[in-house]
Wavefront OBJ file of the C-alpha trace (Angstrom):
o trace
v -11.119 -4.688 -15.225
v -8.159 -5.239 -12.873
v -7.721 -3.639 -9.456
v -5.560 -0.782 -10.727
v -8.056 0.129 -13.442
v -10.906 -0.120 -10.950
v -9.189 2.185 -8.451
v -8.382 4.743 -11.139
v -11.949 4.626 -12.468
v -13.371 5.066 -8.964
v -11.213 8.116 -8.385
v -12.058 9.651 -11.732
v -15.783 9.073 -11.239
v -15.673 10.905 -7.905
v -13.735 13.724 -9.567
v -16.365 13.942 -12.272
v -19.159 14.118 -9.699
v -17.311 16.799 -7.762
v -16.730 18.863 -10.891
v -20.492 19.433 -11.129
v -20.632 20.910 -7.631
v -20.025 24.521 -6.668
v -17.911 24.030 -3.563
v -15.126 21.613 -4.358
v -11.359 21.576 -4.632
v -8.810 19.575 -6.582
v -5.184 19.041 -5.715
v -2.024 16.946 -5.688
v -0.644 14.855 -2.814
v 2.665 13.174 -1.991
v 3.865 11.018 0.885
v 3.996 7.446 2.121
v 1.048 6.471 -0.095
v 2.982 7.707 -3.119
v 2.127 10.457 -5.585
v -1.399 11.240 -6.696
v -4.346 13.576 -6.576
v -7.473 14.245 -4.565
v -10.869 15.884 -4.837
v -12.673 17.440 -1.858
v -16.318 18.428 -1.504
v -17.491 20.583 1.423
v -20.923 19.625 2.748
v -21.055 22.007 5.704
v -18.717 24.476 7.382
v -17.150 21.598 9.348
v -17.656 18.451 7.270
v -16.208 17.473 3.915
v -15.510 14.325 1.936
v -12.349 13.498 0.041
v -11.457 11.022 -2.691
v -7.763 10.324 -3.174
v -5.763 8.139 -5.549
v -2.003 7.681 -4.998
v 0.632 5.106 -5.773
v 4.320 4.320 -5.834
v 6.652 1.556 -7.028
v 10.127 0.793 -5.684
v 12.821 -1.869 -5.948
v 13.413 -3.902 -2.803
v 15.781 -6.612 -1.529
v 14.671 -8.842 1.332
v 15.242 -12.199 2.979
v 13.342 -14.289 5.495
v 14.596 -14.571 9.063
v 15.005 -18.330 8.814
v 18.719 -18.267 7.925
v 18.619 -18.937 4.190
v 21.540 -18.309 1.843
v 19.149 -16.628 -0.578
v 18.266 -12.947 -0.872
v 15.244 -11.899 -2.888
v 15.361 -9.075 -5.405
v 12.066 -7.606 -6.498
v 9.760 -4.664 -6.176
v 6.955 -3.205 -4.092
v 3.933 -1.814 -5.941
v 1.499 0.294 -3.942
v -1.734 1.723 -5.329
v -4.336 3.232 -3.028
v -7.707 4.812 -3.429
v -9.089 6.561 -0.354
v -12.652 7.554 0.494
v -12.402 9.864 3.506
v -14.617 11.953 5.755
v -13.019 15.042 7.352
v -14.471 16.697 10.438
v -13.138 20.101 11.551
v -14.265 20.177 15.204
v -13.295 23.797 15.796
v -14.173 25.123 12.359
v -10.501 25.852 11.639
v -7.731 24.048 9.799
v -7.403 21.088 12.221
v -9.376 18.024 11.177
v -10.142 14.456 12.230
v -10.380 11.906 9.441
v -11.840 8.441 9.010
v -12.599 6.297 6.013
v -11.544 3.337 3.932
v -8.529 2.593 1.788
v -8.977 0.644 -1.442
v -5.689 -1.134 -1.976
v -3.812 -2.876 -4.733
v -0.593 -3.539 -2.775
v 1.822 -6.311 -3.615
v 5.411 -7.421 -3.083
v 7.186 -9.618 -5.615
v 10.691 -11.038 -5.428
v 12.861 -13.829 -6.767
v 16.039 -15.507 -5.524
v 18.362 -17.931 -7.339
v 20.855 -20.376 -5.852
v 24.178 -19.435 -7.439
v 26.348 -21.841 -5.434
v 26.798 -25.587 -5.761
v 24.340 -25.930 -2.874
v 22.299 -23.454 -0.829
v 20.684 -23.562 2.595
v 16.997 -22.781 2.886
v 15.851 -21.951 6.378
v 17.111 -24.631 8.757
v 17.702 -27.035 5.888
v 21.357 -27.219 4.875
v 22.339 -27.668 1.207
v 18.763 -28.483 0.215
v 18.911 -26.467 -3.018
v 21.349 -26.778 -5.917
v 22.760 -24.266 -8.353
v 20.090 -22.865 -10.655
v 17.136 -23.444 -8.320
v 14.902 -20.397 -8.131
v 12.340 -19.178 -5.616
v 9.574 -16.742 -6.597
v 7.785 -15.063 -3.689
v 4.619 -12.976 -3.842
v 2.673 -11.197 -1.103
v -0.765 -9.637 -1.614
v -2.758 -7.587 0.895
v -6.474 -7.078 1.516
v -8.194 -4.824 -1.015
v -10.193 -2.827 1.587
v -8.802 -1.437 4.854
v -10.066 0.995 7.522
v -8.233 4.313 7.933
v -8.086 6.758 10.841
v -6.034 9.897 11.255
v -5.869 13.644 11.734
v -4.401 16.561 9.884
v -4.649 20.153 8.770
v -6.204 21.725 5.717
v -8.449 24.467 4.455
v -11.654 24.657 6.477
v -14.801 23.553 4.590
v -16.263 26.957 5.373
v -13.265 28.945 4.128
v -13.234 30.975 0.955
v -11.850 29.557 -2.276
v -8.291 29.766 -3.474
v -5.008 27.991 -2.944
v -4.524 25.844 0.142
v -2.105 23.384 1.703
v -2.779 20.243 3.694
v -1.131 17.552 5.795
v -2.397 14.150 6.918
v -1.075 11.780 9.586
v -2.703 8.431 10.205
v -2.652 4.664 9.810
v -4.601 2.022 7.987
v -4.829 -1.666 8.766
v -2.961 -3.839 6.278
v -4.119 -7.130 7.686
v -2.370 -10.435 7.085
v -0.950 -10.773 3.561
v -1.439 -13.790 1.351
v 2.112 -15.105 0.772
v 3.048 -17.625 -1.901
v 6.546 -19.033 -2.569
v 7.185 -21.309 -5.534
v 10.285 -23.359 -6.350
v 11.524 -24.076 -9.867
v 14.612 -25.984 -10.918
v 16.173 -29.395 -10.315
v 15.137 -29.531 -6.648
v 11.443 -28.946 -7.350
v 10.964 -32.745 -7.420
v 12.677 -33.186 -4.042
v 10.093 -33.533 -1.231
v 12.605 -32.256 1.341
v 13.130 -29.109 -0.755
v 9.385 -28.640 -1.123
v 8.973 -28.833 2.650
v 11.771 -26.290 3.045
v 9.934 -23.955 0.648
v 6.798 -24.178 2.792
v 8.892 -23.257 5.831
v 10.353 -20.323 3.898
v 6.841 -19.204 3.009
v 5.834 -19.341 6.681
v 8.944 -17.342 7.660
v 8.105 -14.583 5.164
v 4.500 -14.607 6.373
v 5.665 -14.205 9.982
v 7.944 -11.313 9.017
v 5.142 -9.437 7.265
v 2.639 -10.151 10.047
v 4.828 -8.055 12.360
v 3.773 -4.948 10.411
v -0.053 -4.959 10.465
v -0.380 -1.163 10.242
v 0.748 1.124 7.434
v 1.751 4.668 8.463
v 0.327 7.507 6.401
v 2.057 10.876 6.159
v 0.853 12.996 3.248
v 1.366 16.586 2.142
v -0.860 18.279 -0.384
v -1.664 21.426 -2.271
v -5.128 22.161 -3.647
v -7.286 24.842 -5.147
v -10.872 25.479 -4.047
v -13.277 26.917 -6.616
l 1 2 3 4 5 6 7 8 9 10 11 12 13 14 15 16 17 18 19 20 21 22 23 24 25 26 27 28 29 30 31 32 33 34 35 36 37 38 39 40 41 42 43 44 45 46 47 48 49 50 51 52 53 54 55 56 57 58 59 60 61 62 63 64 65 66 67 68 69 70 71 72 73 74 75 76 77 78 79 80 81 82 83 84 85 86 87 88 89 90 91 92 93 94 95 96 97 98 99 100 101 102 103 104 105 106 107 108 109 110 111 112 113 114 115 116 117 118 119 120 121 122 123 124 125 126 127 128 129 130 131 132 133 134 135 136 137 138 139 140 141 142 143 144 145 146 147 148 149 150 151 152 153 154 155 156 157 158 159 160 161 162 163 164 165 166 167 168 169 170 171 172 173 174 175 176 177 178 179 180 181 182 183 184 185 186 187 188 189 190 191 192 193 194 195 196 197 198 199 200 201 202 203 204 205 206 207 208 209 210 211 212 213 214 215 216 217 218 219 220 221 222
């Protein structure tokens, strides 16, 4: 079972467990984590747990800061499962939230030299027409989350409710891999330039260790 299937199964299993309880809610969410759904179970008048699954995919163009002639075209795929604990300190709608994010986040892109020769980083004319770079970045599968927000109090009566979450989770350092294919793949100078390109992309992504979370939701409590 791959990561996406595992995340979906985890979310559905929590939903199934919640469906047997008497004080739970189900709903839909949208925001920087993507589109998805969540299930909430109220343990006390101030404490509840939430399970959320959300994801999004988007096209993206990027290039490393090293000064290459090449621009990558690819996509970002984000899939998150969240296991959260909400605490309503005043018994009202305001809540503090902590938990873990289960991630299947990746960035893929490819770039092709379409000129007679292309620069790669500080290396001039090291690639030739038709050479292709394929870059991939993968992030840690488990990350801590902390935030705050507003939503129906665990002690409130059932019915329709709205929610908002603001927080961050730690992405960590991604695992970046850049591969070269084409005529220059046998050139040791080109291979060294590819390693430098990989380090440049790694440095760019390391500048963004935190992922901002802003989510809006609507749910119904039974």
